[in-house]
PDB file of N, CA, C and O in Angstrom:
ATOM      1  N   MET A   1     107.023  80.339  46.945  1.00  0.00           N
ATOM      2  CA  MET A   1     107.679  79.198  46.326  1.00  0.00           C
ATOM      3  C   MET A   1     109.118  79.105  46.822  1.00  0.00           C
ATOM      4  O   MET A   1     109.764  80.107  47.129  1.00  0.00           O
ATOM      5  N   THR A   2     109.586  77.883  46.889  1.00  0.00           N
ATOM      6  CA  THR A   2     110.951  77.654  47.354  1.00  0.00           C
ATOM      7  C   THR A   2     111.917  77.529  46.173  1.00  0.00           C
ATOM      8  O   THR A   2     111.506  77.380  45.022  1.00  0.00           O
ATOM      9  N   VAL A   3     113.202  77.593  46.492  1.00  0.00           N
ATOM     10  CA  VAL A   3     114.229  77.421  45.471  1.00  0.00           C
ATOM     11  C   VAL A   3     114.079  76.052  44.811  1.00  0.00           C
ATOM     12  O   VAL A   3     114.211  75.930  43.594  1.00  0.00           O
ATOM     13  N   ASN A   4     113.804  75.028  45.609  1.00  0.00           N
ATOM     14  CA  ASN A   4     113.641  73.668  45.088  1.00  0.00           C
ATOM     15  C   ASN A   4     112.511  73.612  44.061  1.00  0.00           C
ATOM     16  O   ASN A   4     112.641  72.950  43.031  1.00  0.00           O
ATOM     17  N   GLN A   5     111.419  74.294  44.335  1.00  0.00           N
ATOM     18  CA  GLN A   5     110.294  74.307  43.400  1.00  0.00           C
ATOM     19  C   GLN A   5     110.677  75.010  42.105  1.00  0.00           C
ATOM     20  O   GLN A   5     110.349  74.534  41.019  1.00  0.00           O
ATOM     21  N   PHE A   6     111.372  76.142  42.216  1.00  0.00           N
ATOM     22  CA  PHE A   6     111.798  76.854  41.017  1.00  0.00           C
ATOM     23  C   PHE A   6     112.765  76.022  40.188  1.00  0.00           C
ATOM     24  O   PHE A   6     112.692  76.031  38.959  1.00  0.00           O
ATOM     25  N   VAL A   7     113.670  75.302  40.847  1.00  0.00           N
ATOM     26  CA  VAL A   7     114.624  74.448  40.132  1.00  0.00           C
ATOM     27  C   VAL A   7     113.874  73.380  39.348  1.00  0.00           C
ATOM     28  O   VAL A   7     114.197  73.124  38.188  1.00  0.00           O
ATOM     29  N   ARG A   8     112.877  72.755  39.967  1.00  0.00           N
ATOM     30  CA  ARG A   8     112.096  71.722  39.282  1.00  0.00           C
ATOM     31  C   ARG A   8     111.326  72.288  38.103  1.00  0.00           C
ATOM     32  O   ARG A   8     111.288  71.682  37.032  1.00  0.00           O
ATOM     33  N   ILE A   9     110.713  73.443  38.296  1.00  0.00           N
ATOM     34  CA  ILE A   9     109.929  74.071  37.226  1.00  0.00           C
ATOM     35  C   ILE A   9     110.829  74.433  36.048  1.00  0.00           C
ATOM     36  O   ILE A   9     110.508  74.128  34.899  1.00  0.00           O
ATOM     37  N   ILE A  10     111.945  75.078  36.332  1.00  0.00           N
ATOM     38  CA  ILE A  10     112.842  75.522  35.269  1.00  0.00           C
ATOM     39  C   ILE A  10     113.475  74.327  34.558  1.00  0.00           C
ATOM     40  O   ILE A  10     113.561  74.318  33.330  1.00  0.00           O
ATOM     41  N   ALA A  11     113.919  73.321  35.311  1.00  0.00           N
ATOM     42  CA  ALA A  11     114.524  72.135  34.703  1.00  0.00           C
ATOM     43  C   ALA A  11     113.516  71.410  33.816  1.00  0.00           C
ATOM     44  O   ALA A  11     113.846  71.020  32.696  1.00  0.00           O
ATOM     45  N   GLY A  12     112.301  71.228  34.303  1.00  0.00           N
ATOM     46  CA  GLY A  12     111.260  70.575  33.512  1.00  0.00           C
ATOM     47  C   GLY A  12     110.927  71.352  32.254  1.00  0.00           C
ATOM     48  O   GLY A  12     110.733  70.775  31.184  1.00  0.00           O
ATOM     49  N   PHE A  13     110.862  72.679  32.394  1.00  0.00           N
ATOM     50  CA  PHE A  13     110.576  73.524  31.232  1.00  0.00           C
ATOM     51  C   PHE A  13     111.662  73.384  30.169  1.00  0.00           C
ATOM     52  O   PHE A  13     111.358  73.261  28.983  1.00  0.00           O
ATOM     53  N   PHE A  14     112.928  73.403  30.590  1.00  0.00           N
ATOM     54  CA  PHE A  14     114.019  73.310  29.620  1.00  0.00           C
ATOM     55  C   PHE A  14     114.066  71.946  28.932  1.00  0.00           C
ATOM     56  O   PHE A  14     114.400  71.863  27.750  1.00  0.00           O
ATOM     57  N   ILE A  15     113.741  70.892  29.648  1.00  0.00           N
ATOM     58  CA  ILE A  15     113.690  69.568  29.022  1.00  0.00           C
ATOM     59  C   ILE A  15     112.600  69.531  27.955  1.00  0.00           C
ATOM     60  O   ILE A  15     112.836  69.088  26.831  1.00  0.00           O
ATOM     61  N   MET A  16     111.412  69.995  28.315  1.00  0.00           N
ATOM     62  CA  MET A  16     110.306  69.981  27.353  1.00  0.00           C
ATOM     63  C   MET A  16     110.552  70.947  26.200  1.00  0.00           C
ATOM     64  O   MET A  16     110.207  70.640  25.059  1.00  0.00           O
ATOM     65  N   ALA A  17     111.142  72.110  26.475  1.00  0.00           N
ATOM     66  CA  ALA A  17     111.435  73.083  25.427  1.00  0.00           C
ATOM     67  C   ALA A  17     112.462  72.538  24.434  1.00  0.00           C
ATOM     68  O   ALA A  17     112.326  72.739  23.227  1.00  0.00           O
ATOM     69  N   SER A  18     113.486  71.852  24.939  1.00  0.00           N
ATOM     70  CA  SER A  18     114.508  71.309  24.039  1.00  0.00           C
ATOM     71  C   SER A  18     113.918  70.221  23.139  1.00  0.00           C
ATOM     72  O   SER A  18     114.276  70.129  21.965  1.00  0.00           O
ATOM     73  N   LEU A  19     113.024  69.401  23.679  1.00  0.00           N
ATOM     74  CA  LEU A  19     112.351  68.390  22.849  1.00  0.00           C
ATOM     75  C   LEU A  19     111.461  69.049  21.797  1.00  0.00           C
ATOM     76  O   LEU A  19     111.444  68.631  20.640  1.00  0.00           O
ATOM     77  N   ALA A  20     110.729  70.076  22.204  1.00  0.00           N
ATOM     78  CA  ALA A  20     109.841  70.772  21.265  1.00  0.00           C
ATOM     79  C   ALA A  20     110.650  71.462  20.165  1.00  0.00           C
ATOM     80  O   ALA A  20     110.283  71.387  18.992  1.00  0.00           O
ATOM     81  N   LEU A  21     111.735  72.123  20.526  1.00  0.00           N
ATOM     82  CA  LEU A  21     112.574  72.789  19.529  1.00  0.00           C
ATOM     83  C   LEU A  21     113.185  71.784  18.552  1.00  0.00           C
ATOM     84  O   LEU A  21     113.230  72.038  17.348  1.00  0.00           O
ATOM     85  N   ALA A  22     113.645  70.667  19.057  1.00  0.00           N
ATOM     86  CA  ALA A  22     114.218  69.633  18.191  1.00  0.00           C
ATOM     87  C   ALA A  22     113.145  69.068  17.262  1.00  0.00           C
ATOM     88  O   ALA A  22     113.412  68.804  16.089  1.00  0.00           O
ATOM     89  N   HIS A  23     111.941  68.883  17.782  1.00  0.00           N
ATOM     90  CA  HIS A  23     110.844  68.352  16.964  1.00  0.00           C
ATOM     91  C   HIS A  23     110.464  69.337  15.849  1.00  0.00           C
ATOM     92  O   HIS A  23     110.359  68.951  14.685  1.00  0.00           O
ATOM     93  N   PHE A  24     110.260  70.600  16.208  1.00  0.00           N
ATOM     94  CA  PHE A  24     109.813  71.580  15.224  1.00  0.00           C
ATOM     95  C   PHE A  24     110.929  71.989  14.264  1.00  0.00           C
ATOM     96  O   PHE A  24     110.662  72.558  13.206  1.00  0.00           O
ATOM     97  N   ASN A  25     112.171  71.701  14.631  1.00  0.00           N
ATOM     98  CA  ASN A  25     113.308  71.968  13.760  1.00  0.00           C
ATOM     99  C   ASN A  25     113.571  70.791  12.819  1.00  0.00           C
ATOM    100  O   ASN A  25     114.432  70.875  11.944  1.00  0.00           O
ATOM    101  N   GLY A  26     112.831  69.698  12.999  1.00  0.00           N
ATOM    102  CA  GLY A  26     112.960  68.545  12.136  1.00  0.00           C
ATOM    103  C   GLY A  26     114.059  67.569  12.550  1.00  0.00           C
ATOM    104  O   GLY A  26     114.363  66.636  11.806  1.00  0.00           O
ATOM    105  N   GLN A  27     114.647  67.764  13.704  1.00  0.00           N
ATOM    106  CA  GLN A  27     115.723  66.884  14.156  1.00  0.00           C
ATOM    107  C   GLN A  27     115.195  65.642  14.857  1.00  0.00           C
ATOM    108  O   GLN A  27     115.876  64.617  14.914  1.00  0.00           O
ATOM    109  N   VAL A  28     113.984  65.732  15.391  1.00  0.00           N
ATOM    110  CA  VAL A  28     113.380  64.636  16.146  1.00  0.00           C
ATOM    111  C   VAL A  28     111.927  64.508  15.706  1.00  0.00           C
ATOM    112  O   VAL A  28     111.240  65.515  15.537  1.00  0.00           O
ATOM    113  N   ASP A  29     111.454  63.282  15.520  1.00  0.00           N
ATOM    114  CA  ASP A  29     110.055  63.060  15.154  1.00  0.00           C
ATOM    115  C   ASP A  29     109.301  62.541  16.375  1.00  0.00           C
ATOM    116  O   ASP A  29     109.297  61.342  16.652  1.00  0.00           O
ATOM    117  N   MET A  30     108.666  63.458  17.099  1.00  0.00           N
ATOM    118  CA  MET A  30     107.941  63.083  18.312  1.00  0.00           C
ATOM    119  C   MET A  30     106.572  62.475  17.999  1.00  0.00           C
ATOM    120  O   MET A  30     105.851  62.073  18.913  1.00  0.00           O
ATOM    121  N   SER A  31     106.209  62.404  16.710  1.00  0.00           N
ATOM    122  CA  SER A  31     104.930  61.785  16.367  1.00  0.00           C
ATOM    123  C   SER A  31     105.033  60.263  16.363  1.00  0.00           C
ATOM    124  O   SER A  31     104.018  59.569  16.300  1.00  0.00           O
ATOM    125  N   LYS A  32     106.259  59.743  16.429  1.00  0.00           N
ATOM    126  CA  LYS A  32     106.469  58.299  16.482  1.00  0.00           C
ATOM    127  C   LYS A  32     106.847  57.893  17.902  1.00  0.00           C
ATOM    128  O   LYS A  32     107.455  58.662  18.647  1.00  0.00           O
ATOM    129  N   LEU A  33     106.478  56.680  18.254  1.00  0.00           N
ATOM    130  CA  LEU A  33     106.813  56.165  19.576  1.00  0.00           C
ATOM    131  C   LEU A  33     108.330  55.982  19.682  1.00  0.00           C
ATOM    132  O   LEU A  33     108.941  55.300  18.859  1.00  0.00           O
ATOM    133  N   SER A  34     108.924  56.595  20.696  1.00  0.00           N
ATOM    134  CA  SER A  34     110.367  56.477  20.877  1.00  0.00           C
ATOM    135  C   SER A  34     110.703  56.694  22.351  1.00  0.00           C
ATOM    136  O   SER A  34     109.837  57.031  23.159  1.00  0.00           O
ATOM    137  N   TRP A  35     111.969  56.494  22.680  1.00  0.00           N
ATOM    138  CA  TRP A  35     112.433  56.714  24.055  1.00  0.00           C
ATOM    139  C   TRP A  35     112.393  58.185  24.433  1.00  0.00           C
ATOM    140  O   TRP A  35     112.482  58.516  25.615  1.00  0.00           O
ATOM    141  N   LEU A  36     112.263  59.070  23.462  1.00  0.00           N
ATOM    142  CA  LEU A  36     112.181  60.495  23.775  1.00  0.00           C
ATOM    143  C   LEU A  36     110.899  60.838  24.527  1.00  0.00           C
ATOM    144  O   LEU A  36     110.834  61.851  25.225  1.00  0.00           O
ATOM    145  N   TRP A  37     109.883  59.996  24.384  1.00  0.00           N
ATOM    146  CA  TRP A  37     108.659  60.223  25.154  1.00  0.00           C
ATOM    147  C   TRP A  37     108.921  60.020  26.646  1.00  0.00           C
ATOM    148  O   TRP A  37     108.257  60.637  27.480  1.00  0.00           O
ATOM    149  N   PHE A  38     109.878  59.163  26.987  1.00  0.00           N
ATOM    150  CA  PHE A  38     110.277  59.000  28.388  1.00  0.00           C
ATOM    151  C   PHE A  38     110.901  60.298  28.891  1.00  0.00           C
ATOM    152  O   PHE A  38     110.629  60.727  30.013  1.00  0.00           O
ATOM    153  N   THR A  39     111.732  60.919  28.066  1.00  0.00           N
ATOM    154  CA  THR A  39     112.328  62.208  28.412  1.00  0.00           C
ATOM    155  C   THR A  39     111.247  63.265  28.587  1.00  0.00           C
ATOM    156  O   THR A  39     111.313  64.077  29.510  1.00  0.00           O
ATOM    157  N   ALA A  40     110.257  63.258  27.706  1.00  0.00           N
ATOM    158  CA  ALA A  40     109.141  64.204  27.817  1.00  0.00           C
ATOM    159  C   ALA A  40     108.375  63.987  29.123  1.00  0.00           C
ATOM    160  O   ALA A  40     107.982  64.955  29.775  1.00  0.00           O
ATOM    161  N   PHE A  41     108.160  62.733  29.507  1.00  0.00           N
ATOM    162  CA  PHE A  41     107.474  62.429  30.765  1.00  0.00           C
ATOM    163  C   PHE A  41     108.263  62.967  31.954  1.00  0.00           C
ATOM    164  O   PHE A  41     107.682  63.559  32.863  1.00  0.00           O
ATOM    165  N   VAL A  42     109.581  62.767  31.957  1.00  0.00           N
ATOM    166  CA  VAL A  42     110.410  63.252  33.061  1.00  0.00           C
ATOM    167  C   VAL A  42     110.344  64.778  33.142  1.00  0.00           C
ATOM    168  O   VAL A  42     110.214  65.344  34.227  1.00  0.00           O
ATOM    169  N   GLY A  43     110.432  65.433  31.994  1.00  0.00           N
ATOM    170  CA  GLY A  43     110.347  66.891  31.985  1.00  0.00           C
ATOM    171  C   GLY A  43     109.007  67.399  32.480  1.00  0.00           C
ATOM    172  O   GLY A  43     108.947  68.348  33.261  1.00  0.00           O
ATOM    173  N   ALA A  44     107.931  66.770  32.029  1.00  0.00           N
ATOM    174  CA  ALA A  44     106.593  67.173  32.461  1.00  0.00           C
ATOM    175  C   ALA A  44     106.400  66.921  33.949  1.00  0.00           C
ATOM    176  O   ALA A  44     105.776  67.724  34.643  1.00  0.00           O
ATOM    177  N   ASN A  45     106.938  65.798  34.444  1.00  0.00           N
ATOM    178  CA  ASN A  45     106.815  65.483  35.858  1.00  0.00           C
ATOM    179  C   ASN A  45     107.594  66.491  36.707  1.00  0.00           C
ATOM    180  O   ASN A  45     107.103  66.939  37.743  1.00  0.00           O
ATOM    181  N   LEU A  46     108.793  66.845  36.276  1.00  0.00           N
ATOM    182  CA  LEU A  46     109.572  67.865  36.985  1.00  0.00           C
ATOM    183  C   LEU A  46     108.803  69.178  37.035  1.00  0.00           C
ATOM    184  O   LEU A  46     108.700  69.812  38.085  1.00  0.00           O
ATOM    185  N   PHE A  47     108.269  69.574  35.896  1.00  0.00           N
ATOM    186  CA  PHE A  47     107.543  70.828  35.786  1.00  0.00           C
ATOM    187  C   PHE A  47     106.336  70.858  36.723  1.00  0.00           C
ATOM    188  O   PHE A  47     106.160  71.807  37.487  1.00  0.00           O
ATOM    189  N   GLN A  48     105.509  69.815  36.660  1.00  0.00           N
ATOM    190  CA  GLN A  48     104.303  69.806  37.502  1.00  0.00           C
ATOM    191  C   GLN A  48     104.642  69.673  38.974  1.00  0.00           C
ATOM    192  O   GLN A  48     103.940  70.236  39.814  1.00  0.00           O
ATOM    193  N   SER A  49     105.711  68.935  39.314  1.00  0.00           N
ATOM    194  CA  SER A  49     106.042  68.764  40.733  1.00  0.00           C
ATOM    195  C   SER A  49     106.509  70.064  41.359  1.00  0.00           C
ATOM    196  O   SER A  49     106.403  70.239  42.573  1.00  0.00           O
ATOM    197  N   GLY A  50     107.029  70.986  40.540  1.00  0.00           N
ATOM    198  CA  GLY A  50     107.394  72.298  41.060  1.00  0.00           C
ATOM    199  C   GLY A  50     106.185  73.083  41.533  1.00  0.00           C
ATOM    200  O   GLY A  50     106.280  73.868  42.477  1.00  0.00           O
ATOM    201  N   PHE A  51     105.046  72.875  40.879  1.00  0.00           N
ATOM    202  CA  PHE A  51     103.818  73.571  41.253  1.00  0.00           C
ATOM    203  C   PHE A  51     103.018  72.812  42.315  1.00  0.00           C
ATOM    204  O   PHE A  51     102.488  73.417  43.247  1.00  0.00           O
ATOM    205  N   THR A  52     102.932  71.492  42.173  1.00  0.00           N
ATOM    206  CA  THR A  52     102.054  70.717  43.046  1.00  0.00           C
ATOM    207  C   THR A  52     102.747  70.100  44.249  1.00  0.00           C
ATOM    208  O   THR A  52     102.086  69.642  45.181  1.00  0.00           O
ATOM    209  N   LYS A  53     104.078  70.084  44.234  1.00  0.00           N
ATOM    210  CA  LYS A  53     104.890  69.448  45.285  1.00  0.00           C
ATOM    211  C   LYS A  53     104.654  67.937  45.351  1.00  0.00           C
ATOM    212  O   LYS A  53     104.990  67.310  46.356  1.00  0.00           O
ATOM    213  N   PHE A  54     104.083  67.344  44.300  1.00  0.00           N
ATOM    214  CA  PHE A  54     103.885  65.904  44.241  1.00  0.00           C
ATOM    215  C   PHE A  54     104.834  65.307  43.211  1.00  0.00           C
ATOM    216  O   PHE A  54     104.811  65.684  42.040  1.00  0.00           O
ATOM    217  N   CYS A  55     105.660  64.381  43.653  1.00  0.00           N
ATOM    218  CA  CYS A  55     106.601  63.708  42.764  1.00  0.00           C
ATOM    219  C   CYS A  55     106.551  62.215  43.078  1.00  0.00           C
ATOM    220  O   CYS A  55     106.875  61.818  44.197  1.00  0.00           O
ATOM    221  N   PRO A  56     106.153  61.380  42.118  1.00  0.00           N
ATOM    222  CA  PRO A  56     106.063  59.943  42.377  1.00  0.00           C
ATOM    223  C   PRO A  56     107.374  59.327  42.868  1.00  0.00           C
ATOM    224  O   PRO A  56     107.359  58.485  43.767  1.00  0.00           O
ATOM    225  N   LEU A  57     108.503  59.734  42.294  1.00  0.00           N
ATOM    226  CA  LEU A  57     109.793  59.189  42.728  1.00  0.00           C
ATOM    227  C   LEU A  57     110.081  59.574  44.170  1.00  0.00           C
ATOM    228  O   LEU A  57     110.624  58.767  44.925  1.00  0.00           O
ATOM    229  N   ASP A  58     109.729  60.785  44.564  1.00  0.00           N
ATOM    230  CA  ASP A  58     109.877  61.235  45.948  1.00  0.00           C
ATOM    231  C   ASP A  58     109.140  60.282  46.898  1.00  0.00           C
ATOM    232  O   ASP A  58     109.685  59.857  47.916  1.00  0.00           O
ATOM    233  N   THR A  59     107.906  59.961  46.548  1.00  0.00           N
ATOM    234  CA  THR A  59     107.079  59.069  47.362  1.00  0.00           C
ATOM    235  C   THR A  59     107.692  57.672  47.443  1.00  0.00           C
ATOM    236  O   THR A  59     107.761  57.081  48.520  1.00  0.00           O
ATOM    237  N   ILE A  60     108.130  57.154  46.316  1.00  0.00           N
ATOM    238  CA  ILE A  60     108.728  55.810  46.275  1.00  0.00           C
ATOM    239  C   ILE A  60     109.990  55.750  47.138  1.00  0.00           C
ATOM    240  O   ILE A  60     110.165  54.824  47.929  1.00  0.00           O
ATOM    241  N   LEU A  61     110.872  56.749  46.979  1.00  0.00           N
ATOM    242  CA  LEU A  61     112.124  56.755  47.747  1.00  0.00           C
ATOM    243  C   LEU A  61     111.873  56.864  49.248  1.00  0.00           C
ATOM    244  O   LEU A  61     112.561  56.216  50.036  1.00  0.00           O
ATOM    245  N   LYS A  62     110.901  57.672  49.650  1.00  0.00           N
ATOM    246  CA  LYS A  62     110.568  57.793  51.072  1.00  0.00           C
ATOM    247  C   LYS A  62     110.068  56.459  51.627  1.00  0.00           C
ATOM    248  O   LYS A  62     110.413  56.085  52.748  1.00  0.00           O
ATOM    249  N   LYS A  63     109.254  55.736  50.841  1.00  0.00           N
ATOM    250  CA  LYS A  63     108.753  54.430  51.280  1.00  0.00           C
ATOM    251  C   LYS A  63     109.873  53.401  51.379  1.00  0.00           C
ATOM    252  O   LYS A  63     109.786  52.455  52.161  1.00  0.00           O
ATOM    253  N   LEU A  64     110.928  53.589  50.580  1.00  0.00           N
ATOM    254  CA  LEU A  64     112.081  52.692  50.636  1.00  0.00           C
ATOM    255  C   LEU A  64     113.052  53.051  51.765  1.00  0.00           C
ATOM    256  O   LEU A  64     114.045  52.358  51.983  1.00  0.00           O
ATOM    257  N   GLY A  65     112.753  54.140  52.479  1.00  0.00           N
ATOM    258  CA  GLY A  65     113.564  54.513  53.629  1.00  0.00           C
ATOM    259  C   GLY A  65     114.689  55.492  53.351  1.00  0.00           C
ATOM    260  O   GLY A  65     115.552  55.683  54.207  1.00  0.00           O
ATOM    261  N   VAL A  66     114.708  56.112  52.194  1.00  0.00           N
ATOM    262  CA  VAL A  66     115.734  57.093  51.884  1.00  0.00           C
ATOM    263  C   VAL A  66     115.429  58.370  52.656  1.00  0.00           C
ATOM    264  O   VAL A  66     114.296  58.851  52.653  1.00  0.00           O
ATOM    265  N   LYS A  67     116.453  58.916  53.320  1.00  0.00           N
ATOM    266  CA  LYS A  67     116.260  60.110  54.132  1.00  0.00           C
ATOM    267  C   LYS A  67     116.255  61.349  53.266  1.00  0.00           C
ATOM    268  O   LYS A  67     116.890  61.397  52.213  1.00  0.00           O
ATOM    269  N   GLU A  68     115.512  62.370  53.736  1.00  0.00           N
ATOM    270  CA  GLU A  68     115.441  63.630  53.021  1.00  0.00           C
ATOM    271  C   GLU A  68     116.675  64.471  53.324  1.00  0.00           C
ATOM    272  O   GLU A  68     117.256  64.382  54.406  1.00  0.00           O
ATOM    273  N   SER A  69     117.060  65.281  52.357  1.00  0.00           N
ATOM    274  CA  SER A  69     118.212  66.155  52.519  1.00  0.00           C
ATOM    275  C   SER A  69     117.865  67.314  53.428  1.00  0.00           C
ATOM    276  O   SER A  69     116.753  67.839  53.373  1.00  0.00           O
ATOM    277  N   THR A  70     118.809  67.718  54.267  1.00  0.00           N
ATOM    278  CA  THR A  70     118.596  68.873  55.123  1.00  0.00           C
ATOM    279  C   THR A  70     119.462  70.036  54.696  1.00  0.00           C
ATOM    280  O   THR A  70     119.274  71.156  55.172  1.00  0.00           O
ATOM    281  N   GLY A  71     120.418  69.788  53.795  1.00  0.00           N
ATOM    282  CA  GLY A  71     121.317  70.834  53.326  1.00  0.00           C
ATOM    283  C   GLY A  71     120.860  71.420  52.018  1.00  0.00           C
ATOM    284  O   GLY A  71     119.809  71.059  51.488  1.00  0.00           O
ATOM    285  N   ASN A  72     121.662  72.333  51.502  1.00  0.00           N
ATOM    286  CA  ASN A  72     121.356  72.944  50.203  1.00  0.00           C
ATOM    287  C   ASN A  72     121.809  71.999  49.105  1.00  0.00           C
ATOM    288  O   ASN A  72     122.953  71.546  49.089  1.00  0.00           O
ATOM    289  N   SER A  73     120.907  71.709  48.196  1.00  0.00           N
ATOM    290  CA  SER A  73     121.237  70.865  47.053  1.00  0.00           C
ATOM    291  C   SER A  73     120.392  71.293  45.864  1.00  0.00           C
ATOM    292  O   SER A  73     119.393  71.995  46.014  1.00  0.00           O
ATOM    293  N   CYS A  74     120.804  70.865  44.701  1.00  0.00           N
ATOM    294  CA  CYS A  74     120.072  71.188  43.473  1.00  0.00           C
ATOM    295  C   CYS A  74     119.062  70.083  43.184  1.00  0.00           C
ATOM    296  O   CYS A  74     119.436  68.941  42.915  1.00  0.00           O
ATOM    297  N   ALA A  75     117.774  70.435  43.241  1.00  0.00           N
ATOM    298  CA  ALA A  75     116.646  69.528  42.980  1.00  0.00           C
ATOM    299  C   ALA A  75     116.769  68.315  43.813  1.00  0.00           C
ATOM    300  O   ALA A  75     115.919  67.428  43.742  1.00  0.00           O
TER     301      ALA A  75
END
């Protein structure tokens, strides 16, 4: 695994963990439809893309002509 993959996995995990902790602590009600589900989707997508190397935004940006980074960067 690469550093980029680990960054995606860890970032996605922390996003989902923070939502879960807030929900189970009673600060957030994830049983209702809210914008927090968008945050959950982003976290889950980050997490899975670390394992599968598939990221929809990556694909979209490449089709739009955005160049890939060749240097060291975070995610």
